[in-house]
Biotite code that builds the C-alpha atoms (Angstrom):
import biotite.structure as struc

atoms = struc.array([
    struc.Atom([-24.916, -18.315, -17.630], chain_id="A", res_id=1, res_name="MET", atom_name="CA", element="C"),
    struc.Atom([-26.513, -14.920, -18.060], chain_id="A", res_id=2, res_name="GLN", atom_name="CA", element="C"),
    struc.Atom([-25.467, -11.959, -15.910], chain_id="A", res_id=3, res_name="PRO", atom_name="CA", element="C"),
    struc.Atom([-27.937, -10.901, -13.227], chain_id="A", res_id=4, res_name="PRO", atom_name="CA", element="C"),
    struc.Atom([-30.556, -8.398, -14.276], chain_id="A", res_id=5, res_name="ILE", atom_name="CA", element="C"),
    struc.Atom([-29.708, -4.925, -13.067], chain_id="A", res_id=6, res_name="GLN", atom_name="CA", element="C"),
    struc.Atom([-32.581, -3.350, -11.182], chain_id="A", res_id=7, res_name="LYS", atom_name="CA", element="C"),
    struc.Atom([-33.168, 0.343, -10.974], chain_id="A", res_id=8, res_name="ASN", atom_name="CA", element="C"),
    struc.Atom([-32.169, 1.246, -7.412], chain_id="A", res_id=9, res_name="LYS", atom_name="CA", element="C"),
    struc.Atom([-34.593, 4.155, -7.267], chain_id="A", res_id=10, res_name="SER", atom_name="CA", element="C"),
    struc.Atom([-37.466, 1.727, -7.921], chain_id="A", res_id=11, res_name="VAL", atom_name="CA", element="C"),
    struc.Atom([-36.433, -0.291, -4.848], chain_id="A", res_id=12, res_name="GLY", atom_name="CA", element="C"),
    struc.Atom([-36.341, 2.852, -2.744], chain_id="A", res_id=13, res_name="ILE", atom_name="CA", element="C"),
    struc.Atom([-39.752, 3.854, -4.086], chain_id="A", res_id=14, res_name="THR", atom_name="CA", element="C"),
    struc.Atom([-41.205, 0.490, -3.045], chain_id="A", res_id=15, res_name="HIS", atom_name="CA", element="C"),
    struc.Atom([-39.569, 0.768, 0.383], chain_id="A", res_id=16, res_name="ALA", atom_name="CA", element="C"),
    struc.Atom([-40.952, 4.264, 0.947], chain_id="A", res_id=17, res_name="LEU", atom_name="CA", element="C"),
    struc.Atom([-44.387, 3.163, -0.251], chain_id="A", res_id=18, res_name="ARG", atom_name="CA", element="C"),
    struc.Atom([-44.326, 0.290, 2.236], chain_id="A", res_id=19, res_name="GLY", atom_name="CA", element="C"),
    struc.Atom([-43.179, 2.560, 5.056], chain_id="A", res_id=20, res_name="LEU", atom_name="CA", element="C"),
    struc.Atom([-45.872, 5.142, 4.317], chain_id="A", res_id=21, res_name="LEU", atom_name="CA", element="C"),
    struc.Atom([-48.555, 2.449, 4.133], chain_id="A", res_id=22, res_name="TRP", atom_name="CA", element="C"),
    struc.Atom([-47.432, 0.939, 7.453], chain_id="A", res_id=23, res_name="ALA", atom_name="CA", element="C"),
    struc.Atom([-47.301, 4.361, 9.124], chain_id="A", res_id=24, res_name="CYS", atom_name="CA", element="C"),
    struc.Atom([-50.832, 5.088, 7.961], chain_id="A", res_id=25, res_name="GLY", atom_name="CA", element="C"),
    struc.Atom([-52.327, 1.660, 8.654], chain_id="A", res_id=26, res_name="ASP", atom_name="CA", element="C"),
    struc.Atom([-50.567, 0.077, 11.631], chain_id="A", res_id=27, res_name="GLN", atom_name="CA", element="C"),
    struc.Atom([-51.544, 1.481, 15.033], chain_id="A", res_id=28, res_name="ILE", atom_name="CA", element="C"),
    struc.Atom([-48.599, -0.179, 16.807], chain_id="A", res_id=29, res_name="ASN", atom_name="CA", element="C"),
    struc.Atom([-46.157, 1.509, 14.431], chain_id="A", res_id=30, res_name="LEU", atom_name="CA", element="C"),
    struc.Atom([-47.828, 4.875, 15.085], chain_id="A", res_id=31, res_name="LYS", atom_name="CA", element="C"),
    struc.Atom([-47.431, 4.327, 18.830], chain_id="A", res_id=32, res_name="ILE", atom_name="CA", element="C"),
    struc.Atom([-43.786, 3.315, 18.422], chain_id="A", res_id=33, res_name="GLN", atom_name="CA", element="C"),
    struc.Atom([-43.061, 6.338, 16.228], chain_id="A", res_id=34, res_name="LEU", atom_name="CA", element="C"),
    struc.Atom([-44.674, 8.599, 18.831], chain_id="A", res_id=35, res_name="THR", atom_name="CA", element="C"),
    struc.Atom([-42.502, 7.090, 21.566], chain_id="A", res_id=36, res_name="ILE", atom_name="CA", element="C"),
    struc.Atom([-39.435, 7.493, 19.321], chain_id="A", res_id=37, res_name="ALA", atom_name="CA", element="C"),
    struc.Atom([-40.227, 11.181, 18.791], chain_id="A", res_id=38, res_name="ILE", atom_name="CA", element="C"),
    struc.Atom([-40.642, 11.652, 22.550], chain_id="A", res_id=39, res_name="ILE", atom_name="CA", element="C"),
    struc.Atom([-37.298, 9.905, 23.190], chain_id="A", res_id=40, res_name="ALA", atom_name="CA", element="C"),
    struc.Atom([-35.559, 12.086, 20.604], chain_id="A", res_id=41, res_name="ILE", atom_name="CA", element="C"),
    struc.Atom([-37.125, 15.205, 22.113], chain_id="A", res_id=42, res_name="GLY", atom_name="CA", element="C"),
    struc.Atom([-35.991, 14.183, 25.593], chain_id="A", res_id=43, res_name="MET", atom_name="CA", element="C"),
    struc.Atom([-32.492, 13.482, 24.298], chain_id="A", res_id=44, res_name="GLY", atom_name="CA", element="C"),
    struc.Atom([-32.297, 16.921, 22.733], chain_id="A", res_id=45, res_name="VAL", atom_name="CA", element="C"),
    struc.Atom([-33.711, 18.679, 25.792], chain_id="A", res_id=46, res_name="SER", atom_name="CA", element="C"),
    struc.Atom([-31.362, 17.043, 28.319], chain_id="A", res_id=47, res_name="ILE", atom_name="CA", element="C"),
    struc.Atom([-28.339, 17.055, 25.985], chain_id="A", res_id=48, res_name="HIS", atom_name="CA", element="C"),
    struc.Atom([-27.428, 13.368, 25.983], chain_id="A", res_id=49, res_name="ILE", atom_name="CA", element="C"),
    struc.Atom([-23.929, 12.573, 24.722], chain_id="A", res_id=50, res_name="ASP", atom_name="CA", element="C"),
    struc.Atom([-22.897, 10.858, 21.491], chain_id="A", res_id=51, res_name="THR", atom_name="CA", element="C"),
    struc.Atom([-22.730, 7.333, 22.918], chain_id="A", res_id=52, res_name="ILE", atom_name="CA", element="C"),
    struc.Atom([-26.161, 7.757, 24.491], chain_id="A", res_id=53, res_name="GLU", atom_name="CA", element="C"),
    struc.Atom([-27.513, 8.946, 21.122], chain_id="A", res_id=54, res_name="TRP", atom_name="CA", element="C"),
    struc.Atom([-26.095, 5.837, 19.474], chain_id="A", res_id=55, res_name="LEU", atom_name="CA", element="C"),
    struc.Atom([-27.975, 3.644, 21.937], chain_id="A", res_id=56, res_name="PHE", atom_name="CA", element="C"),
    struc.Atom([-31.228, 5.612, 21.607], chain_id="A", res_id=57, res_name="ILE", atom_name="CA", element="C"),
    struc.Atom([-31.133, 5.678, 17.802], chain_id="A", res_id=58, res_name="VAL", atom_name="CA", element="C"),
    struc.Atom([-30.186, 1.980, 17.671], chain_id="A", res_id=59, res_name="SER", atom_name="CA", element="C"),
    struc.Atom([-33.021, 1.047, 20.021], chain_id="A", res_id=60, res_name="ALA", atom_name="CA", element="C"),
    struc.Atom([-35.492, 3.027, 17.912], chain_id="A", res_id=61, res_name="ILE", atom_name="CA", element="C"),
    struc.Atom([-34.214, 1.381, 14.728], chain_id="A", res_id=62, res_name="ALA", atom_name="CA", element="C"),
    struc.Atom([-34.452, -2.108, 16.225], chain_id="A", res_id=63, res_name="VAL", atom_name="CA", element="C"),
    struc.Atom([-38.044, -1.577, 17.394], chain_id="A", res_id=64, res_name="VAL", atom_name="CA", element="C"),
    struc.Atom([-39.228, -0.043, 14.117], chain_id="A", res_id=65, res_name="LEU", atom_name="CA", element="C"),
    struc.Atom([-37.468, -2.693, 12.034], chain_id="A", res_id=66, res_name="THR", atom_name="CA", element="C"),
    struc.Atom([-38.923, -5.593, 14.008], chain_id="A", res_id=67, res_name="THR", atom_name="CA", element="C"),
    struc.Atom([-42.392, -4.011, 13.862], chain_id="A", res_id=68, res_name="GLU", atom_name="CA", element="C"),
    struc.Atom([-42.135, -3.665, 10.075], chain_id="A", res_id=69, res_name="LEU", atom_name="CA", element="C"),
    struc.Atom([-40.972, -7.272, 9.764], chain_id="A", res_id=70, res_name="LEU", atom_name="CA", element="C"),
    struc.Atom([-43.825, -8.375, 12.026], chain_id="A", res_id=71, res_name="ASN", atom_name="CA", element="C"),
    struc.Atom([-46.274, -6.456, 9.850], chain_id="A", res_id=72, res_name="THR", atom_name="CA", element="C"),
    struc.Atom([-44.888, -8.026, 6.673], chain_id="A", res_id=73, res_name="SER", atom_name="CA", element="C"),
    struc.Atom([-45.228, -11.515, 8.185], chain_id="A", res_id=74, res_name="ILE", atom_name="CA", element="C"),
    struc.Atom([-48.812, -10.756, 9.217], chain_id="A", res_id=75, res_name="GLU", atom_name="CA", element="C"),
    struc.Atom([-49.687, -9.420, 5.776], chain_id="A", res_id=76, res_name="GLN", atom_name="CA", element="C"),
    struc.Atom([-48.060, -12.353, 3.998], chain_id="A", res_id=77, res_name="THR", atom_name="CA", element="C"),
    struc.Atom([-49.712, -14.996, 6.155], chain_id="A", res_id=78, res_name="THR", atom_name="CA", element="C"),
    struc.Atom([-53.096, -13.270, 5.831], chain_id="A", res_id=79, res_name="ASP", atom_name="CA", element="C"),
    struc.Atom([-52.658, -13.317, 2.043], chain_id="A", res_id=80, res_name="ALA", atom_name="CA", element="C"),
    struc.Atom([-51.951, -17.058, 2.144], chain_id="A", res_id=81, res_name="ILE", atom_name="CA", element="C"),
    struc.Atom([-55.103, -17.962, 4.043], chain_id="A", res_id=82, res_name="THR", atom_name="CA", element="C"),
    struc.Atom([-57.738, -16.513, 6.309], chain_id="A", res_id=83, res_name="GLN", atom_name="CA", element="C"),
    struc.Atom([-58.379, -19.971, 7.737], chain_id="A", res_id=84, res_name="SER", atom_name="CA", element="C"),
    struc.Atom([-56.910, -20.927, 11.086], chain_id="A", res_id=85, res_name="TYR", atom_name="CA", element="C"),
    struc.Atom([-53.516, -22.581, 10.871], chain_id="A", res_id=86, res_name="SER", atom_name="CA", element="C"),
    struc.Atom([-51.304, -23.587, 13.768], chain_id="A", res_id=87, res_name="THR", atom_name="CA", element="C"),
    struc.Atom([-48.238, -22.839, 11.620], chain_id="A", res_id=88, res_name="TYR", atom_name="CA", element="C"),
    struc.Atom([-49.419, -19.338, 10.757], chain_id="A", res_id=89, res_name="ILE", atom_name="CA", element="C"),
    struc.Atom([-50.335, -18.678, 14.387], chain_id="A", res_id=90, res_name="LYS", atom_name="CA", element="C"),
    struc.Atom([-46.834, -19.703, 15.433], chain_id="A", res_id=91, res_name="ARG", atom_name="CA", element="C"),
    struc.Atom([-45.279, -17.475, 12.760], chain_id="A", res_id=92, res_name="ALA", atom_name="CA", element="C"),
    struc.Atom([-47.336, -14.480, 13.896], chain_id="A", res_id=93, res_name="LYS", atom_name="CA", element="C"),
    struc.Atom([-46.724, -15.164, 17.592], chain_id="A", res_id=94, res_name="ASP", atom_name="CA", element="C"),
    struc.Atom([-42.987, -15.533, 17.039], chain_id="A", res_id=95, res_name="THR", atom_name="CA", element="C"),
    struc.Atom([-42.816, -12.299, 15.037], chain_id="A", res_id=96, res_name="ALA", atom_name="CA", element="C"),
    struc.Atom([-44.759, -10.523, 17.786], chain_id="A", res_id=97, res_name="ALA", atom_name="CA", element="C"),
    struc.Atom([-42.307, -11.932, 20.343], chain_id="A", res_id=98, res_name="ALA", atom_name="CA", element="C"),
    struc.Atom([-39.441, -10.351, 18.400], chain_id="A", res_id=99, res_name="ALA", atom_name="CA", element="C"),
    struc.Atom([-41.177, -6.965, 18.663], chain_id="A", res_id=100, res_name="VAL", atom_name="CA", element="C"),
    struc.Atom([-41.686, -7.525, 22.388], chain_id="A", res_id=101, res_name="LEU", atom_name="CA", element="C"),
    struc.Atom([-37.995, -8.297, 22.930], chain_id="A", res_id=102, res_name="ILE", atom_name="CA", element="C"),
    struc.Atom([-36.957, -5.241, 20.906], chain_id="A", res_id=103, res_name="ALA", atom_name="CA", element="C"),
    struc.Atom([-39.390, -3.046, 22.838], chain_id="A", res_id=104, res_name="SER", atom_name="CA", element="C"),
    struc.Atom([-38.135, -4.283, 26.211], chain_id="A", res_id=105, res_name="VAL", atom_name="CA", element="C"),
    struc.Atom([-34.571, -3.606, 25.061], chain_id="A", res_id=106, res_name="TYR", atom_name="CA", element="C"),
    struc.Atom([-35.547, -0.075, 24.020], chain_id="A", res_id=107, res_name="ALA", atom_name="CA", element="C"),
    struc.Atom([-37.301, 0.546, 27.338], chain_id="A", res_id=108, res_name="ALA", atom_name="CA", element="C"),
    struc.Atom([-34.224, -0.621, 29.265], chain_id="A", res_id=109, res_name="VAL", atom_name="CA", element="C"),
    struc.Atom([-31.937, 1.586, 27.158], chain_id="A", res_id=110, res_name="VAL", atom_name="CA", element="C"),
    struc.Atom([-34.260, 4.553, 27.719], chain_id="A", res_id=111, res_name="GLY", atom_name="CA", element="C"),
    struc.Atom([-34.423, 3.918, 31.461], chain_id="A", res_id=112, res_name="ALA", atom_name="CA", element="C"),
    struc.Atom([-30.642, 3.619, 31.781], chain_id="A", res_id=113, res_name="ILE", atom_name="CA", element="C"),
    struc.Atom([-30.048, 6.831, 29.842], chain_id="A", res_id=114, res_name="ILE", atom_name="CA", element="C"),
    struc.Atom([-32.944, 9.043, 30.957], chain_id="A", res_id=115, res_name="PHE", atom_name="CA", element="C"),
    struc.Atom([-33.749, 8.020, 34.540], chain_id="A", res_id=116, res_name="MET", atom_name="CA", element="C"),
    struc.Atom([-30.511, 9.267, 36.155], chain_id="A", res_id=117, res_name="PRO", atom_name="CA", element="C"),
    struc.Atom([-30.852, 12.597, 34.361], chain_id="A", res_id=118, res_name="LYS", atom_name="CA", element="C"),
    struc.Atom([-34.497, 13.057, 35.356], chain_id="A", res_id=119, res_name="LEU", atom_name="CA", element="C"),
    struc.Atom([-34.248, 12.059, 39.015], chain_id="A", res_id=120, res_name="ILE", atom_name="CA", element="C"),
])
């Protein structure tokens, strides 16, 4: 058995950054989510949230952005497979979108719990 081929780690990072930059430039939902993330970070800085609160905010942002990127990759992959209607592809896209919805609701709840008491 041959040893696994060693890949250049910087090439993987280059591909990841290329994908992120493409998604940021092409996907309107990701732009909206990034804008909301920047607003949340700005609010956190301005009202001096504590370390635990930062962990929740940053985690919520990461979960939303990650699920949106996964949703985008599923959409791109299924579109590359076929442009014809398929119940299976519709289910895949709908399920991926549901994951983004759940992550977004989680992030909204985290934001409300952390920011609302400080703003009222």
